[in-house]
PDBQT receptor file of N, H, CA, C and O in Angstrom, charges set to zero:
ATOM      1  N   MET A   1     200.230  -3.576 -20.519  1.00  0.00    +0.000 N 
ATOM      2  CA  MET A   1     199.258  -3.694 -19.363  1.00  0.00    +0.000 C 
ATOM      3  C   MET A   1     200.245  -2.639 -18.357  1.00  0.00    +0.000 C 
ATOM      4  O   MET A   1     201.458  -2.782 -18.203  1.00  0.00    +0.000 OA
ATOM      5  N   ILE A   2     199.349  -1.496 -17.691  1.00  0.00    +0.000 N 
ATOM      6  H   ILE A   2     198.364  -1.379 -17.815  1.00  0.00    +0.000 HD
ATOM      7  CA  ILE A   2     199.963  -0.611 -16.864  1.00  0.00    +0.000 C 
ATOM      8  C   ILE A   2     199.654  -1.340 -15.599  1.00  0.00    +0.000 C 
ATOM      9  O   ILE A   2     198.623  -2.009 -15.531  1.00  0.00    +0.000 OA
ATOM     10  N   SER A   3     200.800  -1.221 -14.201  1.00  0.00    +0.000 N 
ATOM     11  H   SER A   3     201.638  -0.678 -14.256  1.00  0.00    +0.000 HD
ATOM     12  CA  SER A   3     200.756  -1.933 -13.543  1.00  0.00    +0.000 C 
ATOM     13  C   SER A   3     200.190  -0.965 -12.479  1.00  0.00    +0.000 C 
ATOM     14  O   SER A   3     199.993   0.170 -12.915  1.00  0.00    +0.000 OA
ATOM     15  N   ASP A   4     199.826  -1.207 -10.913  1.00  0.00    +0.000 N 
ATOM     16  H   ASP A   4     199.987  -2.129 -10.559  1.00  0.00    +0.000 HD
ATOM     17  CA  ASP A   4     199.291  -0.271 -10.035  1.00  0.00    +0.000 C 
ATOM     18  C   ASP A   4     200.617   0.683  -9.678  1.00  0.00    +0.000 C 
ATOM     19  O   ASP A   4     200.268   1.836  -9.931  1.00  0.00    +0.000 OA
ATOM     20  N   VAL A   5     201.490   0.677  -9.370  1.00  0.00    +0.000 N 
ATOM     21  H   VAL A   5     201.774  -0.260  -9.164  1.00  0.00    +0.000 HD
ATOM     22  CA  VAL A   5     202.966   1.040  -9.046  1.00  0.00    +0.000 C 
ATOM     23  C   VAL A   5     202.647   2.202 -10.011  1.00  0.00    +0.000 C 
ATOM     24  O   VAL A   5     202.280   3.298  -9.588  1.00  0.00    +0.000 OA
ATOM     25  N   ASP A   6     202.804   1.915 -11.370  1.00  0.00    +0.000 N 
ATOM     26  H   ASP A   6     203.101   1.025 -11.715  1.00  0.00    +0.000 HD
ATOM     27  CA  ASP A   6     202.561   2.700 -12.700  1.00  0.00    +0.000 C 
ATOM     28  C   ASP A   6     201.818   3.703 -12.819  1.00  0.00    +0.000 C 
ATOM     29  O   ASP A   6     201.971   4.897 -13.079  1.00  0.00    +0.000 OA
ATOM     30  N   CYS A   7     200.716   2.803 -12.509  1.00  0.00    +0.000 N 
ATOM     31  H   CYS A   7     200.592   1.833 -12.298  1.00  0.00    +0.000 HD
ATOM     32  CA  CYS A   7     198.988   4.147 -12.433  1.00  0.00    +0.000 C 
ATOM     33  C   CYS A   7     199.439   5.031 -10.962  1.00  0.00    +0.000 C 
ATOM     34  O   CYS A   7     199.167   6.231 -10.908  1.00  0.00    +0.000 OA
ATOM     35  N   THR A   8     199.862   4.619 -10.258  1.00  0.00    +0.000 N 
ATOM     36  H   THR A   8     200.083   3.644 -10.302  1.00  0.00    +0.000 HD
ATOM     37  CA  THR A   8     200.605   5.898  -9.024  1.00  0.00    +0.000 C 
ATOM     38  C   THR A   8     201.608   6.846  -9.323  1.00  0.00    +0.000 C 
ATOM     39  O   THR A   8     201.753   7.929  -8.757  1.00  0.00    +0.000 OA
ATOM     40  N   ARG A   9     202.090   6.521  -9.969  1.00  0.00    +0.000 N 
ATOM     41  H   ARG A   9     201.971   5.640 -10.429  1.00  0.00    +0.000 HD
ATOM     42  CA  ARG A   9     203.748   6.989 -10.406  1.00  0.00    +0.000 C 
ATOM     43  C   ARG A   9     203.169   7.802 -11.246  1.00  0.00    +0.000 C 
ATOM     44  O   ARG A   9     203.250   8.971 -10.868  1.00  0.00    +0.000 OA
ATOM     45  N   LEU A  10     202.552   7.638 -12.349  1.00  0.00    +0.000 N 
ATOM     46  H   LEU A  10     202.486   6.689 -12.655  1.00  0.00    +0.000 HD
ATOM     47  CA  LEU A  10     201.626   8.605 -13.559  1.00  0.00    +0.000 C 
ATOM     48  C   LEU A  10     201.284  10.023 -12.438  1.00  0.00    +0.000 C 
ATOM     49  O   LEU A  10     201.911  11.063 -12.231  1.00  0.00    +0.000 OA
ATOM     50  N   ALA A  11     199.716   9.355 -11.754  1.00  0.00    +0.000 N 
ATOM     51  H   ALA A  11     199.207   8.511 -11.921  1.00  0.00    +0.000 HD
ATOM     52  CA  ALA A  11     198.824  10.453 -11.116  1.00  0.00    +0.000 C 
ATOM     53  C   ALA A  11     199.843  11.233 -10.107  1.00  0.00    +0.000 C 
ATOM     54  O   ALA A  11     199.705  12.424  -9.828  1.00  0.00    +0.000 OA
ATOM     55  N   MET A  12     200.760  10.501  -9.660  1.00  0.00    +0.000 N 
ATOM     56  H   MET A  12     200.872   9.533  -9.887  1.00  0.00    +0.000 HD
ATOM     57  CA  MET A  12     201.477  11.639  -8.419  1.00  0.00    +0.000 C 
ATOM     58  C   MET A  12     202.849  11.439  -8.925  1.00  0.00    +0.000 C 
ATOM     59  O   MET A  12     203.522  10.412  -8.834  1.00  0.00    +0.000 OA
ATOM     60  N   PRO A  13     203.209  12.692  -9.533  1.00  0.00    +0.000 N 
ATOM     61  CA  PRO A  13     204.817  12.731  -9.777  1.00  0.00    +0.000 C 
ATOM     62  C   PRO A  13     205.483  12.719  -8.636  1.00  0.00    +0.000 C 
ATOM     63  O   PRO A  13     204.812  12.667  -7.606  1.00  0.00    +0.000 OA
ATOM     64  N   SER A  14     206.690  12.755  -8.556  1.00  0.00    +0.000 N 
ATOM     65  H   SER A  14     207.236  12.797  -9.393  1.00  0.00    +0.000 HD
ATOM     66  CA  SER A  14     207.432  12.441  -7.701  1.00  0.00    +0.000 C 
ATOM     67  C   SER A  14     207.816  13.906  -6.836  1.00  0.00    +0.000 C 
ATOM     68  O   SER A  14     207.902  14.941  -7.498  1.00  0.00    +0.000 OA
ATOM     69  N   GLY A  15     208.035  13.950  -5.369  1.00  0.00    +0.000 N 
ATOM     70  H   GLY A  15     207.964  13.109  -4.831  1.00  0.00    +0.000 HD
ATOM     71  CA  GLY A  15     208.217  15.088  -4.668  1.00  0.00    +0.000 C 
ATOM     72  C   GLY A  15     209.448  16.343  -5.760  1.00  0.00    +0.000 C 
ATOM     73  O   GLY A  15     209.220  17.550  -5.682  1.00  0.00    +0.000 OA
ATOM     74  N   SER A  16     210.408  15.932  -6.490  1.00  0.00    +0.000 N 
ATOM     75  H   SER A  16     210.594  14.952  -6.553  1.00  0.00    +0.000 HD
ATOM     76  CA  SER A  16     211.979  16.477  -6.897  1.00  0.00    +0.000 C 
ATOM     77  C   SER A  16     211.270  17.746  -7.818  1.00  0.00    +0.000 C 
ATOM     78  O   SER A  16     211.772  18.868  -7.889  1.00  0.00    +0.000 OA
ATOM     79  N   GLU A  17     209.790  17.266  -8.622  1.00  0.00    +0.000 N 
ATOM     80  H   GLU A  17     209.383  16.355  -8.564  1.00  0.00    +0.000 HD
ATOM     81  CA  GLU A  17     209.094  18.337  -9.764  1.00  0.00    +0.000 C 
ATOM     82  C   GLU A  17     208.280  19.177  -9.190  1.00  0.00    +0.000 C 
ATOM     83  O   GLU A  17     207.085  18.962  -8.988  1.00  0.00    +0.000 OA
ATOM     84  N   GLU A  18     208.838  20.090  -8.925  1.00  0.00    +0.000 N 
ATOM     85  H   GLU A  18     209.809  20.264  -9.090  1.00  0.00    +0.000 HD
ATOM     86  CA  GLU A  18     208.093  21.269  -8.624  1.00  0.00    +0.000 C 
ATOM     87  C   GLU A  18     206.962  21.316  -9.745  1.00  0.00    +0.000 C 
ATOM     88  O   GLU A  18     207.393  20.850 -10.800  1.00  0.00    +0.000 OA
ATOM     89  N   PRO A  19     205.687  21.729  -9.820  1.00  0.00    +0.000 N 
ATOM     90  CA  PRO A  19     204.910  22.034 -10.629  1.00  0.00    +0.000 C 
ATOM     91  C   PRO A  19     205.116  23.484 -11.350  1.00  0.00    +0.000 C 
ATOM     92  O   PRO A  19     205.718  24.154 -10.511  1.00  0.00    +0.000 OA
ATOM     93  N   GLN A  20     204.921  24.197 -12.387  1.00  0.00    +0.000 N 
ATOM     94  H   GLN A  20     204.432  23.652 -13.069  1.00  0.00    +0.000 HD
ATOM     95  CA  GLN A  20     205.304  25.559 -13.085  1.00  0.00    +0.000 C 
ATOM     96  C   GLN A  20     204.138  25.607 -12.583  1.00  0.00    +0.000 C 
ATOM     97  O   GLN A  20     203.224  24.828 -12.314  1.00  0.00    +0.000 OA
ATOM     98  N   ARG A  21     204.501  27.307 -12.477  1.00  0.00    +0.000 N 
ATOM     99  H   ARG A  21     205.244  27.940 -12.696  1.00  0.00    +0.000 HD
ATOM    100  CA  ARG A  21     202.564  27.771 -12.664  1.00  0.00    +0.000 C 
ATOM    101  C   ARG A  21     202.975  28.723 -13.009  1.00  0.00    +0.000 C 
ATOM    102  O   ARG A  21     203.935  29.211 -12.413  1.00  0.00    +0.000 OA
ATOM    103  N   ASP A  22     202.395  29.364 -14.126  1.00  0.00    +0.000 N 
ATOM    104  H   ASP A  22     201.616  28.967 -14.610  1.00  0.00    +0.000 HD
ATOM    105  CA  ASP A  22     202.631  30.570 -14.827  1.00  0.00    +0.000 C 
ATOM    106  C   ASP A  22     201.858  31.801 -14.634  1.00  0.00    +0.000 C 
ATOM    107  O   ASP A  22     200.659  32.036 -14.782  1.00  0.00    +0.000 OA
ATOM    108  N   PRO A  23     202.861  32.536 -14.262  1.00  0.00    +0.000 N 
ATOM    109  CA  PRO A  23     201.864  33.931 -13.343  1.00  0.00    +0.000 C 
ATOM    110  C   PRO A  23     201.235  35.276 -14.099  1.00  0.00    +0.000 C 
ATOM    111  O   PRO A  23     200.749  36.317 -13.656  1.00  0.00    +0.000 OA
ATOM    112  N   GLU A  24     201.460  34.790 -15.400  1.00  0.00    +0.000 N 
ATOM    113  H   GLU A  24     201.855  33.944 -15.760  1.00  0.00    +0.000 HD
ATOM    114  CA  GLU A  24     200.160  35.744 -16.694  1.00  0.00    +0.000 C 
ATOM    115  C   GLU A  24     198.846  34.703 -16.634  1.00  0.00    +0.000 C 
ATOM    116  O   GLU A  24     197.692  35.115 -16.752  1.00  0.00    +0.000 OA
ATOM    117  N   LEU A  25     199.218  33.181 -16.415  1.00  0.00    +0.000 N 
ATOM    118  H   LEU A  25     200.155  32.846 -16.319  1.00  0.00    +0.000 HD
ATOM    119  CA  LEU A  25     197.954  32.420 -16.510  1.00  0.00    +0.000 C 
ATOM    120  C   LEU A  25     197.109  32.966 -15.058  1.00  0.00    +0.000 C 
ATOM    121  O   LEU A  25     195.994  33.484 -15.122  1.00  0.00    +0.000 OA
ATOM    122  N   LYS A  26     197.901  32.735 -13.690  1.00  0.00    +0.000 N 
ATOM    123  H   LYS A  26     198.806  32.314 -13.638  1.00  0.00    +0.000 HD
ATOM    124  CA  LYS A  26     196.960  33.175 -12.443  1.00  0.00    +0.000 C 
ATOM    125  C   LYS A  26     196.596  34.631 -12.232  1.00  0.00    +0.000 C 
ATOM    126  O   LYS A  26     195.885  35.006 -11.300  1.00  0.00    +0.000 OA
ATOM    127  N   ARG A  27     197.140  35.458 -13.179  1.00  0.00    +0.000 N 
ATOM    128  H   ARG A  27     197.717  35.153 -13.937  1.00  0.00    +0.000 HD
ATOM    129  CA  ARG A  27     196.772  37.028 -12.785  1.00  0.00    +0.000 C 
ATOM    130  C   ARG A  27     195.628  36.853 -13.912  1.00  0.00    +0.000 C 
ATOM    131  O   ARG A  27     194.594  37.342 -13.458  1.00  0.00    +0.000 OA
ATOM    132  N   LYS A  28     195.465  36.437 -14.963  1.00  0.00    +0.000 N 
ATOM    133  H   LYS A  28     196.305  36.039 -15.332  1.00  0.00    +0.000 HD
ATOM    134  CA  LYS A  28     194.110  36.326 -15.732  1.00  0.00    +0.000 C 
ATOM    135  C   LYS A  28     192.879  35.527 -15.322  1.00  0.00    +0.000 C 
ATOM    136  O   LYS A  28     191.751  35.646 -15.802  1.00  0.00    +0.000 OA
ATOM    137  N   ALA A  29     193.321  34.584 -14.233  1.00  0.00    +0.000 N 
ATOM    138  H   ALA A  29     194.237  34.487 -13.843  1.00  0.00    +0.000 HD
ATOM    139  CA  ALA A  29     192.886  33.396 -13.742  1.00  0.00    +0.000 C 
ATOM    140  C   ALA A  29     191.857  34.402 -12.578  1.00  0.00    +0.000 C 
ATOM    141  O   ALA A  29     190.648  34.181 -12.499  1.00  0.00    +0.000 OA
ATOM    142  N   TRP A  30     192.278  35.080 -12.054  1.00  0.00    +0.000 N 
ATOM    143  H   TRP A  30     193.260  35.259 -12.119  1.00  0.00    +0.000 HD
ATOM    144  CA  TRP A  30     192.063  35.879 -11.003  1.00  0.00    +0.000 C 
ATOM    145  C   TRP A  30     191.178  37.152 -11.675  1.00  0.00    +0.000 C 
ATOM    146  O   TRP A  30     190.106  37.376 -11.112  1.00  0.00    +0.000 OA
ATOM    147  N   LEU A  31     191.433  37.772 -12.513  1.00  0.00    +0.000 N 
ATOM    148  H   LEU A  31     192.304  37.590 -12.970  1.00  0.00    +0.000 HD
ATOM    149  CA  LEU A  31     190.693  38.551 -13.518  1.00  0.00    +0.000 C 
ATOM    150  C   LEU A  31     189.300  37.865 -13.936  1.00  0.00    +0.000 C 
ATOM    151  O   LEU A  31     188.161  38.237 -13.654  1.00  0.00    +0.000 OA
ATOM    152  N   ALA A  32     189.604  37.059 -14.485  1.00  0.00    +0.000 N 
ATOM    153  H   ALA A  32     190.529  36.757 -14.714  1.00  0.00    +0.000 HD
ATOM    154  CA  ALA A  32     188.013  36.047 -14.506  1.00  0.00    +0.000 C 
ATOM    155  C   ALA A  32     187.179  36.270 -13.717  1.00  0.00    +0.000 C 
ATOM    156  O   ALA A  32     186.156  36.934 -13.879  1.00  0.00    +0.000 OA
ATOM    157  N   VAL A  33     187.784  35.378 -12.175  1.00  0.00    +0.000 N 
ATOM    158  H   VAL A  33     188.615  34.838 -12.042  1.00  0.00    +0.000 HD
ATOM    159  CA  VAL A  33     187.049  35.327 -11.381  1.00  0.00    +0.000 C 
ATOM    160  C   VAL A  33     186.359  37.192 -10.692  1.00  0.00    +0.000 C 
ATOM    161  O   VAL A  33     185.204  37.609 -10.765  1.00  0.00    +0.000 OA
ATOM    162  N   PHE A  34     187.400  37.793 -10.183  1.00  0.00    +0.000 N 
ATOM    163  H   PHE A  34     188.339  37.454 -10.123  1.00  0.00    +0.000 HD
ATOM    164  CA  PHE A  34     186.944  39.000 -10.165  1.00  0.00    +0.000 C 
ATOM    165  C   PHE A  34     185.309  39.772 -11.319  1.00  0.00    +0.000 C 
ATOM    166  O   PHE A  34     184.203  40.230 -11.032  1.00  0.00    +0.000 OA
ATOM    167  N   LEU A  35     186.161  39.491 -12.752  1.00  0.00    +0.000 N 
ATOM    168  H   LEU A  35     187.059  39.119 -12.985  1.00  0.00    +0.000 HD
ATOM    169  CA  LEU A  35     184.933  40.283 -13.384  1.00  0.00    +0.000 C 
ATOM    170  C   LEU A  35     183.677  39.310 -13.708  1.00  0.00    +0.000 C 
ATOM    171  O   LEU A  35     182.667  39.727 -14.275  1.00  0.00    +0.000 OA
ATOM    172  N   SER A  36     183.868  37.819 -13.238  1.00  0.00    +0.000 N 
ATOM    173  H   SER A  36     184.688  37.480 -12.777  1.00  0.00    +0.000 HD
ATOM    174  CA  SER A  36     182.784  37.451 -13.011  1.00  0.00    +0.000 C 
ATOM    175  C   SER A  36     181.757  37.613 -11.949  1.00  0.00    +0.000 C 
ATOM    176  O   SER A  36     180.557  37.598 -12.222  1.00  0.00    +0.000 OA
ATOM    177  N   SER A  37     182.425  37.840 -10.178  1.00  0.00    +0.000 N 
ATOM    178  H   SER A  37     183.400  37.852  -9.956  1.00  0.00    +0.000 HD
ATOM    179  CA  SER A  37     181.632  37.943  -9.295  1.00  0.00    +0.000 C 
ATOM    180  C   SER A  37     180.946  39.693  -9.653  1.00  0.00    +0.000 C 
ATOM    181  O   SER A  37     179.759  39.917  -9.417  1.00  0.00    +0.000 OA
ATOM    182  N   ALA A  38     181.759  40.667 -10.160  1.00  0.00    +0.000 N 
ATOM    183  H   ALA A  38     182.724  40.485 -10.352  1.00  0.00    +0.000 HD
ATOM    184  CA  ALA A  38     181.055  41.810 -10.712  1.00  0.00    +0.000 C 
ATOM    185  C   ALA A  38     179.969  41.735 -11.741  1.00  0.00    +0.000 C 
ATOM    186  O   ALA A  38     179.136  42.639 -11.802  1.00  0.00    +0.000 OA
ATOM    187  N   VAL A  39     179.936  40.910 -12.393  1.00  0.00    +0.000 N 
ATOM    188  H   VAL A  39     180.613  40.175 -12.343  1.00  0.00    +0.000 HD
ATOM    189  CA  VAL A  39     178.832  41.079 -13.395  1.00  0.00    +0.000 C 
ATOM    190  C   VAL A  39     177.708  40.409 -12.115  1.00  0.00    +0.000 C 
ATOM    191  O   VAL A  39     176.848  41.179 -11.688  1.00  0.00    +0.000 OA
ATOM    192  N   PHE A  40     177.742  39.653 -11.820  1.00  0.00    +0.000 N 
ATOM    193  H   PHE A  40     178.440  39.027 -12.166  1.00  0.00    +0.000 HD
ATOM    194  CA  PHE A  40     176.858  38.612 -11.224  1.00  0.00    +0.000 C 
ATOM    195  C   PHE A  40     176.212  39.692 -10.115  1.00  0.00    +0.000 C 
ATOM    196  O   PHE A  40     174.984  39.727 -10.046  1.00  0.00    +0.000 OA
ATOM    197  N   TRP A  41     176.815  40.372  -9.444  1.00  0.00    +0.000 N 
ATOM    198  H   TRP A  41     177.813  40.343  -9.500  1.00  0.00    +0.000 HD
ATOM    199  CA  TRP A  41     176.534  41.258  -8.510  1.00  0.00    +0.000 C 
ATOM    200  C   TRP A  41     175.588  42.685  -9.047  1.00  0.00    +0.000 C 
ATOM    201  O   TRP A  41     174.744  43.401  -8.506  1.00  0.00    +0.000 OA
ATOM    202  N   ALA A  42     176.250  42.639 -10.417  1.00  0.00    +0.000 N 
ATOM    203  H   ALA A  42     176.935  42.058 -10.856  1.00  0.00    +0.000 HD
ATOM    204  CA  ALA A  42     175.252  44.154 -11.054  1.00  0.00    +0.000 C 
ATOM    205  C   ALA A  42     174.042  43.191 -11.751  1.00  0.00    +0.000 C 
ATOM    206  O   ALA A  42     173.208  43.780 -12.439  1.00  0.00    +0.000 OA
ATOM    207  N   VAL A  43     173.958  42.097 -11.630  1.00  0.00    +0.000 N 
ATOM    208  H   VAL A  43     174.635  41.618 -11.071  1.00  0.00    +0.000 HD
ATOM    209  CA  VAL A  43     173.015  42.061 -12.197  1.00  0.00    +0.000 C 
ATOM    210  C   VAL A  43     171.935  41.596 -11.218  1.00  0.00    +0.000 C 
ATOM    211  O   VAL A  43     170.748  41.661 -11.538  1.00  0.00    +0.000 OA
ATOM    212  N   VAL A  44     172.421  41.017  -9.748  1.00  0.00    +0.000 N 
ATOM    213  H   VAL A  44     173.385  40.964  -9.488  1.00  0.00    +0.000 HD
ATOM    214  CA  VAL A  44     171.419  41.036  -8.765  1.00  0.00    +0.000 C 
ATOM    215  C   VAL A  44     170.850  42.288  -8.384  1.00  0.00    +0.000 C 
ATOM    216  O   VAL A  44     169.669  42.358  -8.045  1.00  0.00    +0.000 OA
ATOM    217  N   ALA A  45     171.988  43.792  -8.431  1.00  0.00    +0.000 N 
ATOM    218  H   ALA A  45     172.948  43.735  -8.707  1.00  0.00    +0.000 HD
ATOM    219  CA  ALA A  45     171.403  44.846  -8.149  1.00  0.00    +0.000 C 
ATOM    220  C   ALA A  45     170.322  45.575  -9.308  1.00  0.00    +0.000 C 
ATOM    221  O   ALA A  45     169.500  46.424  -8.965  1.00  0.00    +0.000 OA
ATOM    222  N   LEU A  46     170.423  45.255 -10.245  1.00  0.00    +0.000 N 
ATOM    223  H   LEU A  46     171.091  44.564 -10.523  1.00  0.00    +0.000 HD
ATOM    224  CA  LEU A  46     169.652  45.465 -11.367  1.00  0.00    +0.000 C 
ATOM    225  C   LEU A  46     168.364  44.806 -11.207  1.00  0.00    +0.000 C 
ATOM    226  O   LEU A  46     167.334  45.431 -11.461  1.00  0.00    +0.000 OA
ATOM    227  N   LEU A  47     168.333  43.629 -10.817  1.00  0.00    +0.000 N 
ATOM    228  H   LEU A  47     169.170  43.122 -10.611  1.00  0.00    +0.000 HD
ATOM    229  CA  LEU A  47     166.917  42.808 -10.597  1.00  0.00    +0.000 C 
ATOM    230  C   LEU A  47     166.165  43.614  -9.315  1.00  0.00    +0.000 C 
ATOM    231  O   LEU A  47     165.027  44.083  -9.293  1.00  0.00    +0.000 OA
ATOM    232  N   ILE A  48     167.239  43.611  -8.209  1.00  0.00    +0.000 N 
ATOM    233  H   ILE A  48     168.164  43.230  -8.227  1.00  0.00    +0.000 HD
ATOM    234  CA  ILE A  48     166.347  44.142  -6.739  1.00  0.00    +0.000 C 
ATOM    235  C   ILE A  48     166.380  45.477  -7.444  1.00  0.00    +0.000 C 
ATOM    236  O   ILE A  48     165.200  45.794  -7.289  1.00  0.00    +0.000 OA
ATOM    237  N   TRP A  49     166.935  46.491  -8.123  1.00  0.00    +0.000 N 
ATOM    238  H   TRP A  49     167.893  46.234  -8.249  1.00  0.00    +0.000 HD
ATOM    239  CA  TRP A  49     166.392  47.836  -8.446  1.00  0.00    +0.000 C 
ATOM    240  C   TRP A  49     165.068  47.642  -9.325  1.00  0.00    +0.000 C 
ATOM    241  O   TRP A  49     164.344  48.621  -9.136  1.00  0.00    +0.000 OA
ATOM    242  N   LYS A  50     164.554  46.834 -10.118  1.00  0.00    +0.000 N 
ATOM    243  H   LYS A  50     165.142  46.040 -10.272  1.00  0.00    +0.000 HD
ATOM    244  CA  LYS A  50     163.924  46.851 -11.176  1.00  0.00    +0.000 C 
ATOM    245  C   LYS A  50     162.589  46.130 -10.028  1.00  0.00    +0.000 C 
ATOM    246  O   LYS A  50     161.553  46.794  -9.992  1.00  0.00    +0.000 OA
ATOM    247  N   PHE A  51     162.629  44.967  -9.234  1.00  0.00    +0.000 N 
ATOM    248  H   PHE A  51     163.471  44.428  -9.263  1.00  0.00    +0.000 HD
ATOM    249  CA  PHE A  51     161.239  44.580  -8.509  1.00  0.00    +0.000 C 
ATOM    250  C   PHE A  51     161.131  46.003  -7.447  1.00  0.00    +0.000 C 
ATOM    251  O   PHE A  51     160.061  46.599  -7.577  1.00  0.00    +0.000 OA
ATOM    252  N   TRP A  52     161.977  46.530  -6.558  1.00  0.00    +0.000 N 
ATOM    253  H   TRP A  52     162.846  46.046  -6.453  1.00  0.00    +0.000 HD
ATOM    254  CA  TRP A  52     161.674  47.230  -5.718  1.00  0.00    +0.000 C 
ATOM    255  C   TRP A  52     161.526  48.758  -6.106  1.00  0.00    +0.000 C 
ATOM    256  O   TRP A  52     161.052  49.465  -5.216  1.00  0.00    +0.000 OA
ATOM    257  N   GLY A  53     161.866  49.387  -7.323  1.00  0.00    +0.000 N 
ATOM    258  H   GLY A  53     162.251  48.813  -8.045  1.00  0.00    +0.000 HD
ATOM    259  CA  GLY A  53     162.418  50.750  -7.304  1.00  0.00    +0.000 C 
ATOM    260  C   GLY A  53     160.759  51.223  -8.201  1.00  0.00    +0.000 C 
ATOM    261  O   GLY A  53     160.542  52.391  -8.522  1.00  0.00    +0.000 OA
TER     262      GLY A  53
């Protein structure tokens, strides 16, 4: 059975281990956020144009 100390160690790695961040993944994530936002606002603009245009 896993003790409480082992659970804490698994959940929180020691401070000496820096998390590795992939710059390519970060770029793709920001691109996805930007494109999602653009699509959302385009839909909002089209709905406004349809109702008040």
